[in-house]
Each structure stands twice: as structure tokens, then as C-alpha cells.
LUMMAR-993889 format. One record per residue (C-alpha): residue number from 0; residue in one letter; y, z, x. Coordinates in steps of 0.001 Angstrom, whole numbers, plus 500000, padded with zeros to 6 digits. Layout:
{num = NUM; residu = a; Y = Y; Z = Z; X = X}
...
# end
This chain:
{num = 0; residu = m; Y = 472333; Z = 478292; X = 032343}
{num = 1; residu = l; Y = 474754; Z = 476328; X = 034894}
{num = 2; residu = k; Y = 476564; Z = 475070; X = 032323}
{num = 3; residu = r; Y = 479820; Z = 475089; X = 033182}
{num = 4; residu = r; Y = 481464; Z = 474190; X = 036806}
{num = 5; residu = p; Y = 482753; Z = 476051; X = 039076}
{num = 6; residu = t; Y = 486061; Z = 477742; X = 039640}
{num = 7; residu = q; Y = 488217; Z = 476931; X = 042627}
{num = 8; residu = e; Y = 486458; Z = 480151; X = 043917}
{num = 9; residu = e; Y = 483354; Z = 479105; X = 044514}
{num = 10; residu = f; Y = 483813; Z = 475595; X = 046954}
{num = 11; residu = a; Y = 486035; Z = 475220; X = 050081}
{num = 12; residu = p; Y = 489494; Z = 472710; X = 048804}
{num = 13; residu = y; Y = 487718; Z = 470383; X = 051233}
{num = 14; residu = y; Y = 485093; Z = 470090; X = 048406}
{num = 15; residu = g; Y = 487617; Z = 469046; X = 045742}
{num = 16; residu = g; Y = 487614; Z = 465966; X = 045750}
{num = 17; residu = y; Y = 483635; Z = 465553; X = 045367}
{num = 18; residu = i; Y = 483128; Z = 467801; X = 042866}
{num = 19; residu = n; Y = 486202; Z = 466182; X = 040779}
{num = 20; residu = k; Y = 483841; Z = 463363; X = 040830}
{num = 21; residu = v; Y = 481595; Z = 464805; X = 038289}
{num = 22; residu = e; Y = 481816; Z = 464417; X = 035323}
{num = 23; residu = g; Y = 480071; Z = 467204; X = 032935}
{num = 24; residu = d; Y = 479198; Z = 470947; X = 032413}
{num = 25; residu = d; Y = 475552; Z = 470735; X = 032909}
{num = 26; residu = i; Y = 474900; Z = 470333; X = 035931}
{num = 27; residu = i; Y = 470928; Z = 469908; X = 036313}
{num = 28; residu = s; Y = 471953; Z = 466921; X = 033521}
{num = 29; residu = i; Y = 474669; Z = 465099; X = 035727}
{num = 30; residu = l; Y = 471691; Z = 465912; X = 039004}
{num = 31; residu = e; Y = 469211; Z = 463871; X = 036794}
{num = 32; residu = k; Y = 471305; Z = 461000; X = 035340}
{num = 33; residu = n; Y = 472786; Z = 460980; X = 038664}
{num = 34; residu = k; Y = 469133; Z = 460305; X = 040651}
{num = 35; residu = r; Y = 467574; Z = 457532; X = 038079}
{num = 36; residu = e; Y = 471222; Z = 455725; X = 038450}
{num = 37; residu = t; Y = 470806; Z = 456151; X = 042080}
{num = 38; residu = e; Y = 467606; Z = 454871; X = 042087}
{num = 39; residu = d; Y = 469032; Z = 451866; X = 039451}
{num = 40; residu = f; Y = 471246; Z = 451105; X = 042140}
{num = 41; residu = l; Y = 469376; Z = 451222; X = 045395}
{num = 42; residu = l; Y = 466858; Z = 449019; X = 044486}
{num = 43; residu = t; Y = 469556; Z = 446308; X = 043551}
{num = 44; residu = i; Y = 471329; Z = 446094; X = 046565}
{num = 45; residu = p; Y = 469632; Z = 443018; X = 049012}
{num = 46; residu = d; Y = 467201; Z = 443928; X = 052418}
{num = 47; residu = k; Y = 469343; Z = 442130; X = 054323}
{num = 48; residu = r; Y = 472918; Z = 444335; X = 053461}
{num = 49; residu = w; Y = 470385; Z = 448112; X = 054345}
{num = 50; residu = n; Y = 471514; Z = 447625; X = 058082}
{num = 51; residu = y; Y = 475029; Z = 446465; X = 057688}
{num = 52; residu = a; Y = 478540; Z = 448493; X = 058488}
{num = 53; residu = y; Y = 481017; Z = 446976; X = 057694}
{num = 54; residu = a; Y = 482975; Z = 448021; X = 060386}
{num = 55; residu = d; Y = 482162; Z = 448389; X = 063680}
{num = 56; residu = g; Y = 481525; Z = 452640; X = 064716}
{num = 57; residu = k; Y = 480879; Z = 452950; X = 060661}
{num = 58; residu = w; Y = 477024; Z = 453382; X = 059172}
{num = 59; residu = t; Y = 474342; Z = 451104; X = 057740}
{num = 60; residu = i; Y = 473553; Z = 451810; X = 054012}
{num = 61; residu = k; Y = 469953; Z = 452827; X = 055235}
{num = 62; residu = e; Y = 472432; Z = 455816; X = 057801}
{num = 63; residu = v; Y = 474118; Z = 456453; X = 054385}
{num = 64; residu = m; Y = 471483; Z = 456944; X = 052461}
{num = 65; residu = g; Y = 469881; Z = 459158; X = 055916}
{num = 66; residu = h; Y = 473472; Z = 461217; X = 055378}
{num = 67; residu = l; Y = 472955; Z = 461620; X = 051814}
{num = 68; residu = i; Y = 469895; Z = 463459; X = 052479}
{num = 69; residu = d; Y = 470354; Z = 465405; X = 054920}
{num = 70; residu = t; Y = 473631; Z = 466508; X = 053136}
{num = 71; residu = e; Y = 471630; Z = 467557; X = 050002}
{num = 72; residu = r; Y = 468595; Z = 469683; X = 051874}
{num = 73; residu = v; Y = 472124; Z = 471678; X = 053694}
{num = 74; residu = f; Y = 473701; Z = 472613; X = 050430}
{num = 75; residu = a; Y = 470727; Z = 473243; X = 048710}
{num = 76; residu = y; Y = 469419; Z = 475198; X = 051333}
{num = 77; residu = r; Y = 472670; Z = 477023; X = 051510}
{num = 78; residu = a; Y = 472646; Z = 477443; X = 047645}
{num = 79; residu = m; Y = 469761; Z = 479303; X = 048324}
{num = 80; residu = r; Y = 470087; Z = 481431; X = 050579}
{num = 81; residu = f; Y = 473343; Z = 482736; X = 048982}
{num = 82; residu = a; Y = 471456; Z = 483203; X = 045116}
{num = 83; residu = r; Y = 469000; Z = 484897; X = 047269}
{num = 84; residu = g; Y = 471428; Z = 487729; X = 047925}
{num = 85; residu = d; Y = 471400; Z = 486534; X = 051607}
{num = 86; residu = n; Y = 475302; Z = 486697; X = 053057}
{num = 87; residu = a; Y = 474941; Z = 486297; X = 056255}
{num = 88; residu = a; Y = 477333; Z = 483465; X = 057323}
{num = 89; residu = l; Y = 476022; Z = 480476; X = 058029}
{num = 90; residu = p; Y = 476655; Z = 477925; X = 060329}
{num = 91; residu = g; Y = 478259; Z = 473811; X = 059623}
{num = 92; residu = f; Y = 476444; Z = 470876; X = 060308}
{num = 93; residu = d; Y = 477900; Z = 468284; X = 062625}
{num = 94; residu = q; Y = 477361; Z = 464646; X = 060238}
{num = 95; residu = d; Y = 477438; Z = 462076; X = 062702}
{num = 96; residu = l; Y = 475145; Z = 464131; X = 065015}
{num = 97; residu = f; Y = 472407; Z = 463926; X = 061956}
{num = 98; residu = v; Y = 472908; Z = 459825; X = 061387}
{num = 99; residu = e; Y = 472301; Z = 459553; X = 065313}
{num = 100; residu = n; Y = 469255; Z = 461219; X = 065727}
{num = 101; residu = s; Y = 467642; Z = 460507; X = 062331}
{num = 102; residu = g; Y = 466454; Z = 456929; X = 062485}
{num = 103; residu = a; Y = 467304; Z = 455454; X = 059540}
{num = 104; residu = n; Y = 467996; Z = 452202; X = 060917}
{num = 105; residu = q; Y = 463713; Z = 451813; X = 061588}
{num = 106; residu = r; Y = 462740; Z = 452774; X = 058672}
{num = 107; residu = s; Y = 461541; Z = 451101; X = 055587}
{num = 108; residu = i; Y = 463989; Z = 451167; X = 052313}
{num = 109; residu = g; Y = 461244; Z = 452536; X = 050396}
{num = 110; residu = t; Y = 461199; Z = 455337; X = 052241}
{num = 111; residu = l; Y = 464479; Z = 456222; X = 052249}
{num = 112; residu = i; Y = 464635; Z = 456067; X = 048462}
{num = 113; residu = s; Y = 461563; Z = 458149; X = 048086}
{num = 114; residu = e; Y = 462561; Z = 460993; X = 049972}
{num = 115; residu = f; Y = 466180; Z = 460424; X = 048382}
{num = 116; residu = m; Y = 464098; Z = 460925; X = 045110}
{num = 117; residu = v; Y = 462299; Z = 463811; X = 046321}
{num = 118; residu = t; Y = 464779; Z = 465804; X = 047856}
{num = 119; residu = r; Y = 466767; Z = 465472; X = 044767}
{num = 120; residu = q; Y = 463712; Z = 466743; X = 042758}
{num = 121; residu = a; Y = 463247; Z = 469376; X = 044440}
{num = 122; residu = s; Y = 467199; Z = 470155; X = 044355}
{num = 123; residu = i; Y = 467038; Z = 469638; X = 040632}
{num = 124; residu = f; Y = 464193; Z = 472729; X = 040518}
{num = 125; residu = l; Y = 466069; Z = 474692; X = 042735}
{num = 126; residu = f; Y = 469049; Z = 475221; X = 040586}
{num = 127; residu = k; Y = 467315; Z = 475079; X = 037141}
{num = 128; residu = n; Y = 465733; Z = 478320; X = 038334}
{num = 129; residu = l; Y = 468564; Z = 479511; X = 039056}
{num = 130; residu = t; Y = 469705; Z = 482492; X = 036068}
{num = 131; residu = d; Y = 473532; Z = 482809; X = 035389}
{num = 132; residu = e; Y = 474091; Z = 486058; X = 037952}
{num = 133; residu = q; Y = 472647; Z = 483874; X = 040827}
{num = 134; residu = s; Y = 474554; Z = 480696; X = 040524}
{num = 135; residu = v; Y = 477429; Z = 483038; X = 041180}
{num = 136; residu = l; Y = 476005; Z = 485000; X = 044266}
{num = 137; residu = k; Y = 478901; Z = 484072; X = 047545}
{num = 138; residu = g; Y = 478092; Z = 483277; X = 050390}
{num = 139; residu = t; Y = 479587; Z = 481757; X = 053674}
{num = 140; residu = a; Y = 478878; Z = 478359; X = 055706}
{num = 141; residu = s; Y = 480941; Z = 476550; X = 057568}
{num = 142; residu = g; Y = 483636; Z = 478974; X = 057600}
{num = 143; residu = v; Y = 484091; Z = 478732; X = 053873}
{num = 144; residu = v; Y = 482713; Z = 480760; X = 050590}
{num = 145; residu = w; Y = 480371; Z = 478465; X = 048530}
{num = 146; residu = t; Y = 477871; Z = 479586; X = 045427}
{num = 147; residu = p; Y = 474845; Z = 477894; X = 044602}
{num = 148; residu = l; Y = 476405; Z = 476169; X = 041398}
{num = 149; residu = g; Y = 479574; Z = 475143; X = 043859}
{num = 150; residu = a; Y = 476793; Z = 473812; X = 046499}
{num = 151; residu = a; Y = 475447; Z = 471811; X = 043512}
{num = 152; residu = y; Y = 478511; Z = 470586; X = 042085}
{num = 153; residu = a; Y = 479171; Z = 469384; X = 045838}
{num = 154; residu = t; Y = 475499; Z = 468163; X = 046010}
{num = 155; residu = a; Y = 476358; Z = 465671; X = 042829}
{num = 156; residu = g; Y = 480444; Z = 464522; X = 044093}
{num = 157; residu = h; Y = 479410; Z = 463290; X = 046988}
{num = 158; residu = e; Y = 476094; Z = 461660; X = 046142}
{num = 159; residu = n; Y = 478838; Z = 459536; X = 043920}
{num = 160; residu = h; Y = 481879; Z = 459231; X = 046564}
{num = 161; residu = h; Y = 479202; Z = 457637; X = 048568}
{num = 162; residu = i; Y = 477474; Z = 455461; X = 046130}
{num = 163; residu = q; Y = 480670; Z = 454310; X = 045010}
{num = 164; residu = i; Y = 481708; Z = 453471; X = 048797}
{num = 165; residu = i; Y = 478339; Z = 451446; X = 049026}
{num = 166; residu = k; Y = 479637; Z = 449417; X = 045778}
{num = 167; residu = e; Y = 483262; Z = 448914; X = 047182}
{num = 168; residu = r; Y = 482931; Z = 448686; X = 050624}
{num = 169; residu = y; Y = 479453; Z = 447042; X = 051473}
{num = 170; residu = l; Y = 478072; Z = 445105; X = 049169}
# end
């Protein structure tokens, strides 16, 4: 199941840049591989770099990780609602407000990594147990049409995007 890429009708154009960062057409395997690779990468980041922001007004690595966790939860929630046939329009979310109120900089590195891992595992369970029919049920979030498959790919691509930024700008 879920062994195909989403069509352009299954996600907002904004998320196309993220989805294009995802290689392959087996999203479960992709999410599992990303989970392992991201954990391995995070464990190599020196402790002193986690509270570093590469410019004024930019998030720290801890805040980026909190953002990844929050966004994955939002995307999974949207996917679950759509997969269950709920077509009520869902609101967007303010990522900066979420980060500002996350308390990520006061958290330990270990709890951020652990929370990312269990959040990802929960997403994998959700997506793994969708039928092909559920994966293409459409819903609206942030004023645009999505499917659960589109949300799954956006999750992986969003992670790829931020891990690439951490590698290029923070380390």
C-alpha cells in the first residue's frame, strides 16, 4: 500500500518543493529510512551547537527539531481526519507561534530526539495502516486540498528540507 507518489492534485503547490526532495515511491520505507538516518545524524551534532542559530531571528537546532515534531503531528492529524472521511476544512497553523511557545531551548537534546523518534513511529503506524482508498480521500487544510498520501510525502520532504538546512547552515 502507498506504493506511489502523490499527484499534484493531492497536495498544495507550496509543498511541491518538499515532496520533490523525496526519492522513491514507497513512503513507508522512506519514512522508516529517514527516521534511522535522522537519528544517526542528530547524534553526531555536538551539544554546544544545539542552541546555535546561524543568524538573528533564525531558530536554534533545538527549535528546528521542535518544529519538525509539531509539523509532523499536524500533518499526521490532517491525514487521519481525511482518511476517516472527515472533510471539514481544517485551519492552518502558525509555525513561528508554535516554535515561540514550544520551550524547545529549555529541553534536553535527548528528549527532543526521543520525541522525534516516537512521533515518527506513530506517523509510520498511521500511514502503514491506511488502505489505498483511504490514502486518496481529499480534505482541505490551510485552504488547500490534501490527501493522506500527500501529507505523508510532505512529512518526509519537510524533514529532508530541514535536515539539509541544519547540515548546510548550522554545522
